[in-house]
C-alpha positions in Angstrom: 101.8 84.7 127.2 104.6 83.4 125.0 104.9 82.2 121.4 103.8 78.6 121.0 104.4 76.2 118.1 101.9 73.9 116.5 101.0 71.7 113.5 97.6 71.2 112.1 96.5 68.9 109.3 94.6 70.7 106.5 93.5 68.2 103.9 96.8 66.6 102.7 99.0 69.4 104.1 100.5 69.6 107.6 100.6 73.3 108.4 103.2 74.4 111.0 102.4 77.7 112.7 103.3 80.0 115.5 100.7 81.5 117.9 100.8 84.1 120.5 98.4 86.4 122.4 95.0 86.1 123.8 92.5 84.5 121.4 89.9 86.9 122.7 91.7 89.8 121.1 91.5 90.6 117.4 93.4 88.0 115.3 96.3 89.1 113.1 97.4 86.8 110.3 101.2 87.1 109.6 102.1 86.0 106.1 105.8 85.7 105.4 107.8 86.0 102.2 110.4 84.3 100.1 112.6 82.5 101.0 111.7 82.6 104.7 109.0 81.1 107.0 107.2 82.0 110.2 110.5 82.5 112.0 110.6 85.8 110.1 108.2 87.1 112.8 110.1 85.9 115.9 111.2 89.4 116.7 107.7 91.0 116.1 105.3 88.6 117.8 106.5 89.3 121.4 106.0 93.0 120.8 102.4 92.6 119.7 101.1 89.7 121.8 99.5 92.1 124.4 97.5 93.7 121.6 96.5 91.0 119.2 96.0 87.2 118.8 98.8 86.3 116.4 99.0 83.5 113.9 102.0 83.0 111.7 101.9 79.9 109.5 104.7 78.5 107.4 103.4 78.6 103.8 103.4 75.3 101.8 106.8 74.7 100.5 108.5 76.8 103.3 109.8 76.1 106.7 108.2 73.2 108.6 104.9 72.9 106.7 104.8 69.5 104.9 103.0 68.8 101.7 102.4 65.6 99.8 104.5 64.8 96.7 101.6 65.7 94.3 101.0 69.1 95.8 100.7 71.8 93.1 103.0 74.8 94.0 101.0 77.8 92.8 99.9 80.9 94.6 96.3 79.8 94.2 97.1 76.5 96.0 99.0 78.2 98.8 96.1 80.6 99.3 93.6 77.7 99.4 95.6 76.0 102.1 95.7 79.1 104.3 92.0 79.7 103.6 91.1 76.2 104.7 93.4 76.4 107.8 91.7 79.6 108.9 88.3 78.0 108.5 89.4 74.9 110.5 90.5 77.2 113.3 87.3 79.2 113.2 88.9 82.5 112.3 86.3 84.6 110.6 87.7 88.2 111.0 91.4 89.2 111.1 94.0 91.8 110.4 96.6 91.0 107.7 100.3 91.5 107.8 101.7 90.8 104.3 105.3 90.7 103.2 106.7 89.7 99.8 105.1 86.4 98.7 102.6 86.9 101.6 101.1 89.9 99.8 99.5 88.2 96.8 98.3 85.4 99.2 96.8 87.9 101.6 95.1 90.0 98.9 93.7 86.8 97.3 92.2 86.0 100.7 90.8 89.6 100.8 89.2 89.1 97.3 87.6 85.9 98.4 86.1 87.3 101.6 86.5 91.1 101.9 84.3 91.4 105.0 86.8 89.2 106.9 89.6 91.8 106.7 89.9 94.2 109.7 92.9 96.1 108.4 96.2 95.5 106.5 99.9 96.0 107.2 101.9 95.7 104.0 105.6 95.6 104.6 107.3 95.4 101.2 104.2 93.6 100.1 103.7 94.8 96.6 100.5 94.9 94.4 101.5 97.7 92.0 103.6 97.5 88.8 105.4 100.7 89.8 106.6 98.9 92.9 108.5 96.2 91.0 112.2 96.7 91.0 114.5 96.4 88.0 114.9 92.6 88.2 111.2 92.0 87.4 111.6 93.1 83.8 113.8 90.2 83.1 111.5 87.8 85.0 108.6 89.0 82.8 110.7 88.0 79.7 111.1 84.5 81.3 107.3 84.3 82.0 106.6 85.2 78.3 109.2 82.8 76.9 110.0 80.1 79.4 112.9 77.7 78.7 114.5 75.0 80.8 117.7 77.0 80.8 116.0 80.1 82.2 114.2 78.0 84.8 117.6 76.6 85.9 119.0 80.1 85.9 116.4 81.4 88.3 117.4 78.8 90.9 120.0 81.4 91.7 117.2 83.2 93.6 117.6 80.7 96.4 121.4 80.3 96.3 123.0 81.0 99.7 124.7 84.3 98.6 121.5 85.6 97.1 119.6 84.9 100.3 122.2 86.6 102.4 122.2 89.6 100.1 118.4 89.8 100.4 118.8 90.3 104.1 121.8 92.6 104.1 121.3 94.9 101.1 120.1 98.3 102.2 120.9 97.8 105.9 123.6 99.3 108.1 126.7 97.0 108.2 126.5 94.8 111.3 122.8 95.5 112.0 121.4 92.1 110.8 121.9 88.8 112.7 122.8 85.7 110.7 120.1 83.7 112.5 117.2 84.0 110.1 119.1 83.8 106.8 121.0 80.8 108.0 117.6 79.1 108.7 116.4 80.0 105.2 119.6 78.6 103.7 119.1 75.4 105.6 115.6 75.0 104.3 116.9 75.1 100.7 118.6 71.8 101.3 115.3 70.0 101.6 114.5 67.4 98.9 112.7 68.9 95.9 113.0 72.5 97.3 114.4 73.7 93.9 111.5 72.2 92.0 108.8 73.7 94.2 110.4 77.1 94.4 111.0 77.2 90.7 107.3 76.5 90.2 106.4 79.4 92.4 108.9 81.8 90.6 107.2 81.0 87.3 103.7 81.2 88.8 104.4 84.7 90.3 103.1 86.1 87.0 99.6 85.2 88.1 100.0 87.7 91.0 101.0 90.5 88.7 98.0 89.7 86.5 95.8 90.1 89.6 97.1 93.5 90.6 94.1 95.4 89.0 91.7 93.2 91.1 93.7 93.8 94.3 93.6 97.5 93.6 89.9 97.5 92.9 89.3 95.7 96.2 91.1 98.6 97.9 89.1 101.2 96.1 85.8 99.6 97.0 86.4 98.6 100.6 89.1 101.1 101.7 90.4 99.1 104.7 92.7 100.9 107.1 96.1 100.1 105.7 99.7 100.7 106.9 102.3 100.5 104.2 105.6 100.4 106.2 108.4 99.8 103.7 112.1 99.1 103.8 112.8 101.9 101.3 116.2 100.4 100.3 114.7 97.2 99.0 115.7 96.7 95.3 113.0 94.1 94.7 109.9 96.0 95.8 110.7 99.7 95.6 109.1 102.5 97.6 106.8 103.6 94.8 104.8 100.4 95.6 104.1 101.7 99.1 103.1 105.2 98.0 100.8 103.8 95.3 98.5 102.4 98.0 97.3 106.0 98.7 96.0 106.3 95.2 93.4 103.6 95.8 92.8 103.6 99.5 92.5 107.0 101.3 92.8 105.2 104.7 96.5 104.4 103.9 99.4 105.5 106.1 102.8 105.3 104.4 106.0 105.0 106.4 109.4 104.6 104.6 112.0 103.0 106.8 115.7 103.3 106.3 116.3 99.5 105.8 116.1 96.8 103.3 113.8 94.0 102.1 113.6 92.2 105.5 112.6 95.3 107.5 111.8 93.3 110.7 115.5 92.4 111.0 116.3 96.0 111.9 113.0 97.7 112.6 110.8 95.3 114.6 110.3 97.8 117.4 109.3 100.6 114.9 107.0 98.3 113.1 105.2 97.1 116.2 104.8 100.7 117.4 103.3 101.8 114.0 100.9 98.8 113.9 99.6 99.5 117.4 99.2 103.2 116.6 97.4 102.5 113.3 95.1 99.7 114.4 94.5 100.8 118.0 94.2 97.4 119.6 94.8 97.5 123.3 
């Protein structure tokens, strides 16, 4: 089979998603990060399609998923859309792959329905304060004392140079293709993109507030978990990967010599680790 592309109406949101693999196999939900979309998984899905049924949605506000003008851009709202989309598709049990923004969404789903989760791959998907890089201290000041000027300042997070640097920092020169970060930059040109993404940057504080609940979920349910981390990521640092072992003894930690977007350089390694860890065949 090959990757196919679909859209599905979920309430007022038109969810665009990629799909691959036999639906009779265990489902794996792939949740991308900022500022990307489902194309983040284009290199990974062909390597896993013989082992899993793969679903990779574009989150609301990203890629080709379309929302109405009155859509509220919060992580709670994004989670609800993905929850409803899974229900509409009849997906009741699944593995999670979470990265960056996908992590708080995936762990919110796990809190809502712990029995649905078969296992978790966290690739630079942080749920620990010690995993937050240096930039997050300044963002915490913004959350505590928001001003229009600071909101405007943090639009630099999706400036073209910032996006390119997210992909290239911590990687070997010449190892990362321009394809995906060029797509991400193109998506920033959409109307109201800055407004929606600024809303999510401010709302990220709600994820940090939920970290204790995410950790309590791990302690109670102890799912099989692979923390495979680009160790040169300045945003979510390796301490966040190691911390999983504190709460979940079924954790495997692998620190990869790459940056934030680890799939850009280590898709083969990631696929091998996932197949080894979760044993789907």
